[in-house]
N, C-alpha and C positions, 0 to 999 in steps of 0.2 A: 563675526562670531567665532568663539573658539569651538572646534568640532570634534577634537580628539582623533581626527582620521589624519593619516601621514602622507598625504599629497596635496599639492597645490593646484588651484584651478588656473584656467587660461584667464588672461587679463580681464576680459569684458565678462566674466562670470561672477557670481557672487553666491554667498551662503545665507540660508534663511531657515528659521525653525520650522518645523513642518506645520505647527499650529498657525503660522503666519501666511501659510501658502493654501490653506483649506477654509472652506465655508462650513464644513461639518466634519468633526473628528471625534468619532465615539463608538462604543461597541453597540451591538444590535441589541434586540430583545430576546427574552426567553419565551418562545411560544409555547401554547398548549397542543401539544401534537395530537393530530387525528388522522384517521385514514383518509378522509377527503374534507378539505376546508378551503376557505377562501383566499389563503395566501400560501405562498411557498417560501419555506425557510431554506437559506443556504448556510450550510454548516462547515466546519473545517474539513470535514470528509469530502464535501462536495466541492471545496476550493482546492483543485489539484494543480500541479506544475504544468499539466498539459492543458489546463483551462478548466472553466467550471464544468463539473460532471453532474448533469441534472438528474441522472439515474439514483444519485445519492442524496437528493433534496428530499424533504418531507413537507407534508401539509400542516398548517397550524390553523386553529380556531380563533376567530377574531370578529367582534361585532362592532362595525362602525367603519369610517373611512380608512383604509389601509396606509393612505399617505400620511396619516397622522402617527403611525406607528415608528417607535424608534428603530432605526436600522433600515426604513424603507429604501429601496435601492433605485437609483437613477441611472441613465445611461452615462457612462465614464467614471463610475465610482470604483475606487481601488480598494480591494478587500484584504485584509492582513490577518492571518491565524494569530490568535493572541494568547493561547494556552495550550499546554501539553508538550512533552518532549518528542520530537521526531516530526511534528507538524507545525511548531510554532514559528513565525516568521516567513511562512509560505504566503505569496502574493498572487492575487487574482484580479482580473479586470472585468467589471460587468458592462454589458451592453443591452441585453434584453433577455428576458427569460424564453423557455421554449414553448409557451403558449400565451394566453391572454391573462393569466393569473398573476397578481402583483407578487413582487419578490421582496423579501426582507433578509437581513443578515441576522444570524442568532448571536447570543451572548458571548459567544466565543470568538467571534469575528468582529474585527474594528473596520469601520468604514471611513476612508478618507476621500472626501470630496474637494476636488482642486477648485481654487479660486482662479476662474479661468483669465481674469485680468493680469495674474501673476504667474501661473503655472498651467502647462498644458497637461491634461489628464494622463496621456498616454505617457509622456515624458517621465510624470510622476511614478507612474507604474513600473517603468522600467528602472528609474532610480531606486526605488523601495525593493526591487527585486535584484538589485547589483550586488556584487561580491562584498564590496567595502560596506554597505549598509547592512547586508545579512551579518557580516562580522561585528559591526557596531552593536546590532541588536544582542548578540550573544555575550559580548563583553561588557556591555554597560547596562541594557535594558532589562535583562531577565531577572526576576525574582522567583523565590520559592526554590524547591528542592525536588529531585527526581521527576515523577511523572506530573508533579503539581506546579510546574514551573509556569509563568505567565509573563506577558510584557508588562512592565511598569507604566501606567497610563500618563503620568505626568512627564516621565522620560521619554515616552514616545512623542508627546506634543512638542517636546523641546528638541527632538532629534534633528539633525542638520539634513538639508536637502539642497544639492548643488542646482544653481538657477542660471542656465545662459540666458541671453536675451529671449523674448517669448518666440519670435520666429525662428531662431535657431533651435529652440526646443522642438517646435513643430517639424522642423527639417529633420533633426535626429530622430524624432519618433516616426516620421515616414520611412527613414532609412532602416530603422530596427525592425518596423512593422514587415518590410519587404524581406529583409534578411532573415529574420527569425522564421518568417512563414516559409522560406525554403528550406531551411534546417529541419523545421517540424515536419515537413512533408517527407523528408528522407527518413526522419526517425519514426514516423508513422508507417512508412514502407517497411522499414526493418522490423518494427513491433508486429505488423501482419505476418511478416515471414516467419517470426518466431512462433506465432499462433498456428501457422500451417504446419512448421516444423513439428510442433507438439501433436497435431492431428495425425501426421504421417507416422509418427512413432507409434501412437494409439492404434492406428490402422495396420502397421506391421505386427504388433503385439497380437492383435485379434487374429490375423492369419496364422501366425505360429500356434495359437492354440486350436484353431479349427483344423489344421491340416495335421495335427497330432495322430499318428497310426494306432496308437494304444489309448488315445483319449476317451474317458468315461465320464458322463455326467455325474457331478456329486454336488453335495451342499459344501459350502465353505466351512461349517461346523465339523464336517467329517474328516477335514485336514488338519484340525487344531488339537492341542492337547487340553485346552480349557476355553470357556466362552469368552468371546471378545468383551472387553470391559473399558468404561470410561475412566479418566484419570481424575485428578482433583479439581474441584470445582473453583474455589477462589482461594489460591495460595497467598501467604503472607510471606514475603521475601526478606532474608536475613543475610548477613554476611557470611555466616559459616553453618552449613546445613547439608540437605540432600541435593544433588543437581536435578533441575527442573527443565523440562523440554515443553516449548510452547510452539505453537503452529508455525510461526515465522522461522524458528530455528530449524525446522525440517528442510528448508532449501539448501543449507550448508552444514549439515550435521556431521562434523567431523572431529570435534574434540569436546570432551566433557567439561574443560576448563573455562570455555566461553559461555556456559549455561549460568542462568540464575540459580539461587539457592532457596530451599523452603525449610522451615523447621523440622528437625528430625521426628519429634512426636507427631507431626501432621503427617509426614510420609509413612509412619508406621500404620497409621489409620487407613492408608491406601496401599498396603504392602502387596496387594495382588497385582497392582499394574506397575511395580518397580520393574524396569527394564532387564531382560536377560539377553545373552548373545543368541542371535537369530530371530529376535522379534521383529514384527513388521508393524510399524507404526502408521496409521492412516487417518487423516482429518475427516470428520464427520459433520462438521458444522458450516453452513454457509455457502459462500462462492468457492471456498477452498476445498470442498469436498473432492477427495481422490488425490491430495498431496500424499506422498508416500515416502518413508524412509527405512532402511535397514538399521538394526542395532548390532554393532560389532562387539568384540569383547572390551574394547576401550570405552565403549558408551554405555556398558552394564552398569545397573545400579542407580539410574536416574528415575525420577517419577515423570509424570505426563499431565498435560493440561486437560481439562474436560472435555475440550473439542478434539482430542485425539483418542482413537481406539487402539488398544494393544491386541495384535493377532499373534498367537504363539503357535507355530507350526509343529505338528509331530516330527520327530527327528528323521523319518524316512521321506519326509517331504521338503523340497527345496525352499527356503525363505526368500531367496532370489528371485525364483520362478513365481512365486506367490505374488510379491511385489510388482513383477512384471505384468501380471495379470490385471493388477489395479490401474485404472486408466484406459483399459481397452473399451471399445465401444460396448461390448457386452455389461462390463461393469457399470460403466456410467449410465446405460438405459435402466439397469435395475436400481440404482441409486435414484435416478430421475423418478421412477414409478413409486419408490419406498418413500420419499420424501416429499411428493407433490409438487407440479411444477409451479403453482400459484402461491407457494409458501413465502413469506417474506424473509424468514431465516429458517431455511430448511435445515433439519438435524436428522441424521441417519441413525435409527435405532439399532441397538445391540443385536436384538431378536431378528429384525429384518436382514442385518448384515450376515448374520451366522447362517441365514437359510438362502443366500445368495447362490444361484447355480453357477457352477464352474466346470469346464471340460478338462479334466486333469488327466495327465499321462500316466498309466498305470505302470508301464515299464520302466524300470529303474534307469537302464542304458539310455533310451529317449529322453527321460526327465533330465538327465546330466548334459545330452546334446542341447536340448531346448534352453537349459540353463545359461550354457556358454554361448549359444547364438545370442540370446537376449542381452547378455553382458557386453558382447561385441558391438551390437547394434546400438546398445545405449551410450556405449563410450564415443561411437562415431556421432551420435546426436549431440552429445555433450560437447564434443569439439566444435561443431558448427555452431551450436547455441552460444558457446563462449565467444566465437569470433563476432557473432551478431551483436550480442550484448556489448563487446569491446567497441565495436562501432558506434553503438547507441551512446555509450558513455563518453566517447571522443566527441562526438556530435553535441551531446549536451555541454560538455566542457567548453567546446568552441563558442556555444551559444551564450554561455555565462561570461566568457572573457570579451566577446563581442560587445554585449550589452555594457560591461564595465568599463570598457575602453570608450565607448560612445559617450556615456553619461558622465564621464569624468574628465573629458576633453583629451583623452589619449590619442584619438584619432580625429582627423579633421573630416567633418561630414559636409 
């Protein structure tokens, strides 16, 4: 068959359309979500590169035998995220759920069930996650535009899969199981170190404020020129408008040129949250609560998402030091109490935030010293974090390269 892929297979290997190597190839069902139900739905969010994240699954209502539901999952099923920019094409492998509750894929996930007389399901999983197949998806199978993209269903059915002899498929899968597990263990250790690094910085910041000689307890609102405010709820993006800062932008907020745009008239409705130099941006929704960024002169004039609060310190108070306080144990504990620990989507209210207690230095000289100390410590942390992230990126790159070489015959297993 003509594949559109620019490499040749070893002599004993062959090509076949995906539909001829599966006994089931279809999207799952759209469940009626409930707090507690008889089935567990696996969504795109749950289908992560690191494996299936069961904390991101939800329960569905269903009356009857769950095995009759479209998308019912069996051991060895391969899951392909089939809609949405940034997640489309991500591949997962199902073995079993975290409990006795039956699992189904939702309507945004395609289930590929290997015909075990032709294809080993683990080999199929590795092939569908390889670089050439991922590139093939985006060059041939994607339909739609912007965030509404999805996999063409007929195209996916006809997509090529490389097929070594069945015994060789199993040997390759065994090899990749072992090698990727080793790489994944190192990635997990580095990821754990990153988490500890964040905890260490938070602890250091807490001590910085606790040991302040001139520190006095105050409410956050007493440090601000105006009340904290939410940003725009549901923006409409345009080619030419006002720059718009989203939650994901806070991690690398360095240039206004990389931001999306919203209509000028929509921004005017929310003029009170247009950024100014010295503003402190703080995420206030979900698992990202506590992510923070400072607005420099280059980033002024942007609007912010609903999930971001804008804190505008008085001129005599250091924005950098206020940003350093966010992320301390004291801040996070107050945020936890304000949002509730059992809330599915915790949201930090502006009135609660304004009344957070903070031990703030009243001496100008000490405030400057604390600000410089916090900057220096943060730069050290950033350097170490960059080293860890660089190692994780290299390991992930090696993992992809190893899988691609093995499933295309580039190395002999």
